[in-house]
N, CA, C and O of each residue as an XYZ file, in Angstrom:
332
protein
N     102.935     99.171     62.854
C     103.772     99.636     63.956
C     103.406     98.882     65.242
O     102.291     98.388     65.407
N     104.380     98.818     66.131
C     104.189     98.155     67.414
C     103.499     99.118     68.375
O     103.845    100.299     68.415
N     102.533     98.634     69.146
C     101.966     99.515     70.169
C     103.006     99.778     71.253
O     103.804     98.900     71.581
N     102.996    100.965     71.795
C     103.944    101.297     72.860
C     103.192    101.368     74.179
O     102.028    101.765     74.225
N     103.861    100.985     75.235
C     103.260    101.050     76.564
C     103.189    102.508     76.989
O     104.147    103.261     76.814
N     102.070    102.894     77.541
C     101.943    104.277     77.987
C     102.596    104.431     79.353
O     102.556    103.524     80.185
N     103.185    105.570     79.562
C     103.821    105.853     80.849
C     102.736    106.136     81.875
O     101.697    106.700     81.533
N     102.958    105.755     83.121
C     101.953    106.043     84.140
C     101.782    107.544     84.331
O     102.727    108.316     84.168
N     100.582    107.941     84.672
C     100.262    109.340     84.928
C     100.212    109.536     86.435
O      99.701    108.685     87.163
N     100.747    110.669     86.904
C     100.854    110.944     88.328
C      99.520    111.044     89.018
O      98.473    110.966     88.375
N      99.546    111.214     90.302
C     100.688    111.595     91.118
C     101.649    110.440     91.380
O     101.306    109.268     91.218
N     102.842    110.802     91.783
C     103.873    109.831     92.119
C     104.326    110.102     93.555
O     104.076    111.172     94.111
N     104.985    109.127     94.128
C     105.536    109.294     95.466
C     107.054    109.301     95.359
O     107.660    108.393     94.789
N     107.656    110.351     95.925
C     109.123    110.411     96.004
C     109.497    109.876     97.379
O     109.003    110.352     98.401
N     110.373    108.884     97.390
C     110.710    108.173     98.610
C     112.211    108.144     98.808
O     112.969    107.822     97.892
N     112.628    108.484    100.010
C     114.022    108.352    100.413
C     114.048    107.385    101.590
O     113.269    107.515    102.534
N     114.950    106.420    101.518
C     115.022    105.370    102.537
C     116.163    105.606    103.507
O     117.159    106.248    103.173
N     116.006    105.081    104.712
C     117.101    105.108    105.676
C     118.247    104.255    105.135
O     117.997    103.214    104.527
N     119.492    104.668    105.342
C     120.628    103.910    104.815
C     120.684    102.465    105.309
O     121.202    101.597    104.606
N     120.163    102.194    106.495
C     120.231    100.838    107.027
C     119.057     99.957    106.581
O     118.954     98.811    107.019
N     118.174    100.468    105.721
C     117.026     99.675    105.241
C     117.509     98.451    104.461
O     118.386     98.549    103.603
N     116.923     97.312    104.775
C     117.280     96.059    104.096
C     116.393     95.865    102.870
O     115.223     96.249    102.874
N     116.958     95.268    101.821
C     116.217     95.073    100.581
C     114.919     94.306    100.801
O     113.892     94.652    100.218
N     114.952     93.278    101.628
C     113.736     92.487    101.884
C     112.648     93.353    102.522
O     111.471     93.215    102.187
N     113.032     94.240    103.434
C     112.058     95.122    104.083
C     111.475     96.121    103.085
O     110.285     96.431    103.126
N     112.323     96.618    102.195
C     111.867     97.552    101.167
C     110.856     96.864    100.249
O     109.788     97.411     99.973
N     111.194     95.677     99.782
C     110.279     94.931     98.901
C     108.945     94.659     99.585
O     107.887     94.836     98.982
N     108.995     94.230    100.845
C     107.764     93.942    101.585
C     106.890     95.190    101.688
O     105.677     95.120    101.491
N     107.504     96.324    101.994
C     106.768     97.576    102.128
C     106.104     97.976    100.811
O     104.939     98.373    100.792
N     106.854     97.868     99.707
C     106.298     98.250     98.409
C     105.148     97.335     97.998
O     104.144     97.802     97.459
N     105.288     96.047     98.247
C     104.211     95.103     97.930
C     102.986     95.401     98.797
O     101.854     95.349     98.316
N     103.213     95.711    100.065
C     102.109     95.969    100.991
C     101.248     97.151    100.561
O     100.039     97.152    100.794
N     101.853     98.150     99.939
C     101.074     99.322     99.508
C     100.725     99.268     98.022
O     100.050    100.162     97.512
N     101.179     98.230     97.326
C     100.858     98.086     95.908
C     101.583     99.070     95.014
O     101.035     99.515     94.005
N     102.814     99.416     95.376
C     103.586    100.409     94.618
C     104.539     99.747     93.637
O     105.025     98.638     93.862
N     104.792    100.452     92.549
C     105.799    100.052     91.565
C     106.867    101.136     91.508
O     106.554    102.326     91.535
N     108.124    100.721     91.431
C     109.210    101.686     91.264
C     109.232    102.103     89.798
O     109.348    101.257     88.911
N     109.122    103.413     89.541
C     109.155    103.923     88.169
C     110.374    104.792     87.908
O     110.555    105.282     86.794
N     111.214    104.990     88.923
C     112.432    105.766     88.740
C     113.312    105.686     89.968
O     112.846    105.431     91.078
N     114.604    105.911     89.741
C     115.546    105.948     90.845
C     116.394    104.698     90.934
O     116.188    103.745     90.182
N     117.319    104.697     91.822
C     117.600    105.785     92.752
C     118.344    106.927     92.063
O     119.132    106.712     91.142
N     118.074    108.136     92.528
C     118.770    109.318     92.017
C     120.093    109.458     92.769
O     120.403    108.659     93.653
N     120.864    110.475     92.409
C     122.123    110.733     93.116
C     121.882    110.988     94.600
O     122.751    110.710     95.426
N     120.717    111.510     94.940
C     120.379    111.781     96.333
C     119.697    110.600     97.006
O     119.337    110.679     98.180
N     119.516    109.499     96.270
C     118.923    108.297     96.846
C     117.409    108.232     96.790
O     116.800    107.369     97.421
N     116.794    109.143     96.037
C     115.335    109.137     95.926
C     114.861    108.089     94.930
O     115.473    107.874     93.884
N     113.758    107.445     95.284
C     113.049    106.548     94.380
C     111.713    107.201     94.052
O     111.167    107.958     94.854
N     111.194    106.901     92.866
C     109.886    107.389     92.468
C     108.971    106.188     92.318
O     109.284    105.231     91.609
N     107.830    106.255     93.002
C     106.887    105.149     93.039
C     105.586    105.541     92.369
O     105.181    106.704     92.374
N     104.944    104.539     91.794
C     103.604    104.738     91.237
C     102.614    103.880     92.009
O     102.848    102.692     92.228
N     101.532    104.474     92.410
C     100.354    103.777     92.924
C      99.164    104.453     92.263
O      99.267    105.612     91.860
N      98.038    103.760     92.139
C      96.863    104.422     91.566
C      96.554    105.720     92.311
O      96.703    105.794     93.531
N      96.124    106.737     91.570
C      95.913    108.074     92.134
C      94.988    108.064     93.345
O      95.195    108.836     94.281
N      93.972    107.205     93.344
C      93.032    107.194     94.467
C      93.632    106.591     95.735
O      93.011    106.637     96.798
N      94.836    106.028     95.628
C      95.504    105.436     96.800
C      96.785    106.172     97.177
O      97.472    105.760     98.111
N      97.120    107.244     96.476
C      98.405    107.920     96.699
C      98.529    108.479     98.110
O      99.566    108.300     98.748
N      97.500    109.151     98.610
C      97.580    109.725     99.959
C      97.715    108.627    101.010
O      98.527    108.736    101.928
N      96.920    107.574    100.871
C      96.986    106.455    101.804
C      98.369    105.804    101.770
O      98.953    105.521    102.816
N      98.892    105.567    100.554
C     100.200    104.918    100.417
C     101.298    105.784    101.033
O     102.184    105.270    101.716
N     101.244    107.090    100.794
C     102.250    107.994    101.370
C     102.180    107.960    102.892
O     103.216    107.987    103.556
N     100.987    107.902    103.448
C     100.841    107.833    104.896
C     101.439    106.534    105.439
O     102.111    106.546    106.470
N     101.199    105.425    104.757
C     101.776    104.150    105.184
C     103.305    104.204    105.151
O     103.968    103.702    106.058
N     103.854    104.811    104.108
C     105.301    104.929    103.990
C     105.877    105.799    105.108
O     106.925    105.480    105.670
N     105.195    106.891    105.428
C     105.678    107.789    106.491
C     105.736    107.081    107.847
O     106.560    107.425    108.694
N     104.869    106.103    108.047
C     104.823    105.388    109.332
C     105.890    104.300    109.432
O     106.109    103.748    110.511
N     106.549    103.989    108.330
C     107.538    102.923    108.335
C     108.875    103.418    108.891
O     109.315    104.519    108.561
N     109.516    102.611    109.731
C     110.814    103.014    110.281
C     111.951    102.995    109.247
O     113.031    103.517    109.523
N     111.730    102.409    108.069
C     112.814    102.361    107.081
C     112.790    103.539    106.117
O     113.686    103.670    105.282
N     111.772    104.404    106.218
C     111.711    105.552    105.317
C     112.294    106.787    105.985
O     112.220    106.954    107.203
N     112.878    107.648    105.155
C     113.453    108.894    105.629
C     112.530    110.053    105.249
O     112.038    110.775    106.115
N     112.300    110.222    103.939
C     111.423    111.290    103.437
C     110.411    110.686    102.479
O     110.726    109.769    101.720
N     109.189    111.212    102.524
C     108.114    110.772    101.640
C     107.372    112.018    101.176
O     107.003    112.865    101.990
N     107.152    112.129     99.873
C     106.380    113.246     99.345
C     105.620    112.837     98.101
O     106.029    111.930     97.377
N     104.516    113.514     97.861
C     103.729    113.268     96.654
C     104.064    114.361     95.656
O     104.050    115.546     95.991
N     104.367    113.960     94.423
C     104.695    114.911     93.358
C     103.765    114.655     92.172
O     103.278    113.540     91.988
N     103.523    115.688     91.375
C     102.579    115.586     90.262
C     103.175    114.861     89.058
O     102.499    114.058     88.415
N     104.432    115.143     88.758
C     105.067    114.553     87.581
C     106.475    114.082     87.922
O     107.094    114.557     88.874
N     106.957    113.158     87.141
C     108.333    112.681     87.332
C     109.311    113.717     86.809
O     109.013    114.407     85.834
N     110.472    113.838     87.437
C     111.490    114.737     86.890
C     111.994    114.202     85.552
O     111.899    113.001     85.300
N     112.519    115.052     84.705
C     113.041    114.570     83.422
C     114.189    113.571     83.629
O     115.002    113.717     84.543
N     114.233    112.577     82.778
C     115.299    111.569     82.863
C     116.610    112.187     82.430
O     116.667    112.978     81.489
N     117.662    111.810     83.137
C     119.003    112.277     82.765
C     119.634    111.237     81.848
O     119.580    110.040     82.132
N     120.228    111.687     80.759
C     120.872    110.759     79.821
C     122.273    110.424     80.224
O     122.946    109.656     79.538
């Protein structure tokens, strides 16, 4: 059998961006905090990010300080995927 990649374990960051955020600015911000997008955007525009657990609080604080973010929160698990 083929080995399967394991899904990342939380915490995760739920991120909502300002509508005027530019893609280049979003990419720069995510690279700066070392985040990977693991879900989204949802119908409400939320993205789910993964960063190592020991950096989650720091990363969320950096995101909150950015002018392109709207809402930032730390969640324990990802919501179930919609088919």
